[in-house]
C-alpha positions in Angstrom: 68.2 -23.9 -21.5 65.9 -24.2 -23.9 62.0 -24.2 -22.8 60.5 -27.6 -23.2 56.4 -27.5 -23.5 54.6 -29.8 -21.4 53.7 -33.1 -23.4 50.3 -33.0 -22.1 49.8 -29.6 -24.0 49.9 -31.2 -27.2 47.7 -33.9 -25.9 44.6 -31.6 -24.9 45.0 -29.8 -28.3 44.8 -33.4 -30.1 41.9 -34.4 -28.1 39.9 -31.2 -29.0 40.9 -32.0 -32.4 40.0 -35.2 -32.7 36.4 -34.5 -31.2 35.7 -32.0 -33.7 36.7 -34.0 -36.8 34.5 -37.0 -35.2 31.2 -34.6 -34.9 30.4 -35.5 -38.5 30.7 -39.0 -37.7 28.7 -38.7 -34.5 25.9 -36.7 -36.4 25.7 -39.3 -38.9 25.4 -42.1 -36.2 22.5 -40.2 -34.7 23.6 -37.5 -32.2 22.3 -34.2 -32.5 24.7 -31.2 -31.3 23.9 -27.8 -29.9 26.1 -24.5 -30.9 26.2 -22.2 -27.7 27.8 -19.1 -26.4 30.4 -19.7 -23.9 28.2 -17.9 -20.9 25.4 -20.3 -21.4 24.6 -23.4 -19.6 26.7 -25.9 -21.4 26.3 -28.3 -18.4 22.5 -29.0 -19.3 23.8 -30.5 -22.9 26.5 -32.4 -21.2 24.2 -33.8 -18.7 21.9 -35.4 -21.9 24.8 -36.3 -23.8 24.5 -33.7 -26.3 27.6 -32.7 -27.9 28.4 -28.7 -27.4 30.3 -26.5 -30.0 31.2 -23.3 -28.5 30.9 -20.2 -30.7 33.8 -18.6 -28.9 35.9 -21.4 -29.4 35.0 -22.0 -32.9 35.8 -18.6 -33.9 39.4 -19.1 -32.4 39.8 -21.9 -34.1 39.0 -20.1 -37.5 41.6 -17.4 -36.8 44.3 -20.0 -35.7 43.9 -21.2 -39.2 44.2 -18.1 -40.6 41.0 -18.0 -41.9 39.8 -14.8 -40.2 40.4 -12.3 -42.8 38.6 -14.4 -45.3 35.7 -14.7 -43.1 35.3 -11.3 -41.8 35.6 -9.8 -45.6 33.2 -12.4 -46.8 30.9 -11.1 -43.8 31.2 -7.6 -45.2 30.2 -9.0 -48.6 27.2 -10.8 -46.7 25.9 -7.4 -45.4 27.2 -7.6 -42.1 28.7 -4.4 -40.7 32.4 -4.1 -39.3 31.2 -3.1 -35.8 30.0 -6.5 -34.6 32.1 -7.9 -31.9 33.9 -10.3 -34.0 34.6 -13.0 -31.4 30.9 -13.7 -31.1 30.0 -12.9 -34.8 32.9 -14.8 -36.7 31.7 -18.6 -35.9 28.3 -17.6 -37.1 28.9 -15.5 -40.2 31.4 -18.9 -41.2 28.7 -20.9 -41.0 26.2 -18.9 -42.6 28.4 -18.8 -45.5 29.1 -22.4 -45.5 32.3 -22.7 -47.6 33.6 -26.0 -46.2 37.2 -25.1 -48.0 37.0 -22.1 -46.1 36.4 -23.3 -42.7 38.3 -25.7 -40.2 38.1 -29.3 -40.7 35.5 -28.9 -43.5 33.2 -26.7 -41.1 30.4 -27.7 -39.0 26.8 -29.8 -40.0 23.8 -27.9 -38.9 23.3 -28.0 -34.9 19.9 -29.2 -33.5 19.6 -26.3 -31.1 21.2 -22.9 -30.6 21.8 -21.0 -27.2 22.8 -17.7 -26.5 22.6 -15.5 -23.4 21.8 -12.0 -24.5 24.8 -9.9 -22.9 25.2 -7.7 -26.1 22.9 -6.6 -28.4 23.7 -8.3 -31.5 23.4 -11.9 -30.0 19.8 -12.2 -30.8 19.7 -11.2 -34.1 23.1 -13.4 -35.0 21.8 -16.8 -33.5 18.8 -16.1 -35.2 20.0 -16.0 -38.9 21.9 -19.2 -38.0 18.8 -20.7 -36.4 16.9 -20.1 -39.1 19.6 -21.5 -41.7 19.8 -24.6 -39.9 16.3 -25.2 -39.2 16.9 -25.5 -35.5 15.4 -24.0 -32.4 16.8 -21.0 -30.6 17.0 -21.0 -26.8 17.6 -17.3 -25.8 18.5 -16.3 -21.9 18.1 -13.2 -20.5 21.2 -11.0 -18.7 19.4 -8.7 -16.5 21.4 -6.1 -14.0 21.8 -6.8 -10.7 20.2 -4.5 -8.1 23.5 -3.8 -6.5 27.2 -4.5 -7.2 28.9 -6.0 -4.2 32.4 -6.2 -3.7 34.5 -9.4 -3.8 32.4 -11.3 -5.8 34.7 -14.3 -6.1 34.7 -15.0 -2.6 30.8 -14.4 -2.0 29.7 -16.4 -5.7 31.1 -19.9 -4.1 28.9 -19.9 -1.2 26.7 -16.8 -0.9 25.5 -16.7 -4.3 22.0 -16.0 -3.4 22.4 -12.9 -1.7 25.4 -12.0 -4.4 23.3 -12.3 -7.4 19.8 -11.8 -6.1 17.0 -13.8 -5.8 14.9 -12.4 -8.6 18.0 -12.7 -11.2 18.4 -16.5 -10.0 14.5 -17.2 -10.4 14.4 -16.0 -13.6 17.5 -17.6 -14.9 16.6 -21.0 -13.2 13.2 -20.7 -14.9 14.8 -20.5 -18.3 17.4 -23.4 -17.7 13.9 -25.5 -17.1 12.7 -24.3 -20.1 16.1 -25.2 -22.0 15.7 -28.8 -20.3 12.2 -29.4 -21.8 13.6 -28.2 -25.1 16.7 -30.7 -25.2 14.2 -33.4 -23.9 12.2 -33.0 -26.9 15.0 -32.9 -29.3 17.2 -35.7 -28.0 14.2 -37.8 -26.7 16.2 -38.5 -23.1 14.6 -37.3 -19.9 16.8 -35.5 -17.9 18.3 -37.3 -14.9 18.1 -35.0 -11.9 19.9 -37.3 -9.3 22.7 -37.9 -12.0 22.9 -34.3 -12.6 23.9 -33.6 -9.0 26.7 -36.2 -9.4 27.9 -34.4 -12.7 27.8 -31.3 -11.1 30.1 -32.3 -8.0 32.4 -33.5 -11.0 32.5 -30.1 -11.9 33.4 -28.6 -8.9 36.1 -31.2 -8.3 37.7 -30.2 -11.9 37.7 -26.3 -10.9 39.5 -27.0 -7.5 42.3 -28.8 -9.2 42.6 -26.0 -11.7 42.5 -23.5 -8.4 45.6 -25.8 -7.2 47.3 -25.1 -10.3 46.8 -21.7 -10.3 47.8 -21.1 -6.8 51.0 -23.0 -7.9 51.8 -21.1 -10.5 51.3 -17.7 -9.0 53.6 -18.5 -5.9 56.4 -20.0 -8.1 59.6 -18.2 -7.9 59.8 -18.4 -11.7 56.9 -18.9 -14.3 57.1 -22.5 -14.9 54.5 -22.8 -18.1 53.8 -20.2 -20.8 50.1 -18.9 -21.0 49.9 -20.4 -24.2 50.0 -23.8 -22.9 47.7 -22.9 -19.8 45.2 -22.0 -21.9 44.4 -25.2 -23.9 45.0 -27.5 -21.1 42.1 -25.5 -19.3 39.6 -24.4 -21.7 39.7 -27.7 -23.4 38.7 -29.4 -20.5 36.1 -26.5 -19.5 34.3 -27.1 -22.8 34.0 -30.7 -21.7 33.8 -30.0 -17.9 32.6 -32.8 -15.4 33.7 -35.7 -18.2 35.8 -38.3 -17.1 38.5 -37.2 -19.6 38.4 -33.7 -18.5 38.6 -34.2 -14.7 41.6 -36.8 -15.5 43.3 -34.2 -17.7 42.8 -31.4 -15.0 44.8 -33.8 -12.5 47.2 -34.5 -15.3 48.0 -30.5 -15.9 47.9 -30.0 -12.1 51.0 -32.6 -11.5 52.9 -31.6 -14.4 52.9 -28.0 -13.1 54.1 -29.4 -9.7 56.8 -31.5 -11.0 58.0 -28.8 -13.3 58.4 -26.3 -10.3 59.8 -29.2 -8.1 62.5 -29.8 -10.7 63.3 -26.2 -11.0 62.0 -25.9 -14.3 61.1 -22.4 -15.8 59.7 -20.6 -18.9 63.1 -18.2 -18.7 66.1 -18.9 -16.6 66.5 -15.1 -16.0 63.0 -13.9 -15.4 63.0 -10.2 -14.6 59.4 -8.9 -15.5 56.2 -10.7 -15.0 53.4 -9.8 -17.3 49.5 -10.5 -17.5 47.3 -10.7 -20.4 44.2 -9.1 -20.6 41.6 -9.9 -22.8 40.7 -13.2 -24.7 43.5 -14.8 -26.4 45.4 -13.6 -29.5 44.3 -16.2 -31.3 45.8 -15.6 -34.9 48.9 -14.6 -33.2 49.7 -16.8 -30.1 53.5 -16.6 -30.4 53.3 -12.8 -29.4 53.2 -14.1 -26.1 57.1 -15.5 -26.2 58.1 -12.4 -28.0 60.0 -10.8 -24.8 61.2 -13.9 -23.1 64.9 -14.0 -24.5 65.9 -10.1 -24.9 64.2 -9.2 -21.9 63.2 -12.0 -19.5 59.9 -10.9 -19.5 57.0 -13.7 -19.6 53.6 -13.6 -19.7 52.3 -15.3 -16.1 48.9 -15.2 -16.6 45.8 -15.0 -18.6 42.1 -15.0 -17.4 41.3 -18.6 -18.4 43.3 -20.7 -15.6 42.2 -18.4 -12.7 38.9 -18.1 -13.7 38.0 -22.1 -13.7 38.0 -21.5 -9.7 36.4 -18.2 -9.5 33.8 -18.2 -12.2 32.6 -21.8 -12.0 32.8 -22.8 -8.4 29.3 -22.7 -6.9 28.3 -24.9 -3.9 25.0 -26.4 -4.3 23.4 -26.3 -1.1 21.4 -29.1 -2.6 20.0 -27.8 -5.2 22.2 -27.9 -8.1 20.3 -26.2 -10.9 19.9 -23.3 -8.8 24.0 -23.3 -8.3 23.9 -23.5 -12.1 21.8 -20.6 -12.5 24.3 -18.7 -10.2 27.1 -19.9 -12.4 26.2 -18.4 -15.9 23.9 -15.5 -14.5 26.6 -13.1 -14.6 29.7 -14.9 -16.2 30.6 -12.9 -19.2 30.3 -9.2 -16.9 32.5 -10.6 -14.3 35.5 -11.2 -16.8 34.9 -8.1 -18.9 32.7 -5.1 -17.1 33.3 -2.9 -14.3 33.0 -3.1 -11.4 33.6 -6.9 -11.3 36.4 -7.2 -14.0 38.6 -4.6 -12.7 38.3 -5.7 -8.8 39.2 -9.0 -9.6 41.9 -8.2 -11.9 43.8 -6.0 -9.4 43.7 -9.0 -6.8 45.0 -11.4 -9.6 47.7 -9.2 -10.4 48.6 -9.1 -6.6 48.7 -12.7 -6.7 50.9 -13.3 -9.6 53.2 -10.6 -8.3 52.6 -8.9 -11.8 54.8 -6.0 -13.1 53.3 -5.1 -16.5 49.6 -5.8 -17.6 48.9 -5.8 -21.3 45.2 -4.8 -21.8 43.7 -5.8 -25.1 41.1 -2.9 -26.2 38.9 -4.6 -28.8 37.1 -1.1 -29.7 33.9 -3.1 -31.8 33.8 -5.6 -28.9 31.4 -4.1 -26.3 31.3 -7.0 -23.8 34.9 -7.4 -24.1 36.1 -3.8 -24.5 34.0 -1.4 -22.2 35.6 -1.9 -18.9 39.3 -1.2 -20.3 39.5 2.2 -19.1 38.6 1.1 -15.4 41.0 -2.0 -15.5 43.8 0.5 -16.6 43.2 2.8 -13.8 42.9 0.6 -11.0 45.9 -1.5 -12.1 48.3 1.5 -12.3 46.6 3.0 -8.9 47.9 -0.6 -7.9 51.5 0.0 -8.9 51.1 -2.1 -12.1 52.8 -0.8 -15.3 49.7 -1.3 -18.1 50.3 -1.2 -21.8 47.0 -0.8 -24.0 46.8 -2.8 -27.4 43.9 -1.4 -29.6 43.5 -4.8 -31.4 40.9 -7.6 -31.9 41.6 -11.1 -30.4 40.2 -12.7 -33.7 40.5 -10.1 -36.6 43.7 -10.4 -38.0 43.1 -7.4 -40.5 43.4 -4.9 -37.6 46.7 -6.2 -36.3 49.6 -4.2 -36.3 52.3 -6.7 -34.9 55.4 -4.5 -35.0 53.5 -1.8 -33.1 52.0 -4.1 -30.5 55.4 -5.2 -29.7 57.3 -1.9 -29.4 54.5 -0.6 -27.3 54.8 -3.8 -24.9 59.1 -3.4 -25.2 58.4 0.1 -23.9 56.5 -1.1 -21.1 59.0 -3.7 -20.0 61.9 -0.9 -20.3 59.8 1.3 -17.7 59.4 -1.9 -15.4 63.4 -2.2 -15.3 64.2 1.3 -15.3 62.1 1.6 -12.1 
């Protein structure tokens, strides 16, 4: 039986495409938008009805449109060195170049504010260059290291986040969020509604709990019901609009569609023999890679970080202080996904939950925030009994992608699993 995509997957992608294309019309009508990194408090902008374009999402679209080679080569001509973290740099390079014919949907208008968390050395300078071009203010958030690294962060982060992250770090992040609120108030002319913000944060919690239900169903399913290439847009597009009526409703539709697929016995492959996890950001210029092993080997990619992180990375129960809970959400967000000891411990737990046989670890060597933990991840997964294949490539740089070699490496890993 041929695999049938969930109809709501196309709905999610159409929603984001239409939203992006409508941004210019919104700007013409008086709206102002923010250009931000993924690990910043989007919630402040959303709560004040300010559209948000996420840098890493924009990079993924550039790559998916097969524009990464041109953009990165153009960046080299502009003087950017090749060791930049491409996932965070490419969207900025594209905006600085400003050629509408080489940007998705004609490119972006100038943002009214930019926001980045200084989770890597290059972010401050990259965003400052874009801010100077746009004539817009830049809000930079600090990324201080924790005093100690406590185990099982995904459990403690939901309720015990004050002790987990440390009062001094949360004080700093909350103070910077307050400064950001004042900046956005000045740009929009609107006052921040603190009571309304609490209700909005509760809707985000509702959305993430729905995604957690979907993740648990997929992990427990006898056979994988939905490809990760569909999981990702159904989760991340609502995450970019988190807490909105559409996002919560779409999360519910996705969960229900997954439940229906499982109840009907539907599966990615009828004869599932190997269950795999993809560790790293999406391979945005070649998402068909995720389906390349299904027919021949019955090997299916069952896991990517996006769905399970919706719950573990975002649920922070407020205890009546919603700005403090927001500070706890963002203070270590990127590190928990990509840095030791947080990422490797969490990934071993996820591999066990999803009954993973083989992990494919993307190693983007020029991307320090995404690549520094890969050796720890590989070692800990192997110690847990999971076969591991490392692919040295970049999530958005198609110039360095050797598809046949990557496919051969994963095929060898699958054969080791099947021969064990």
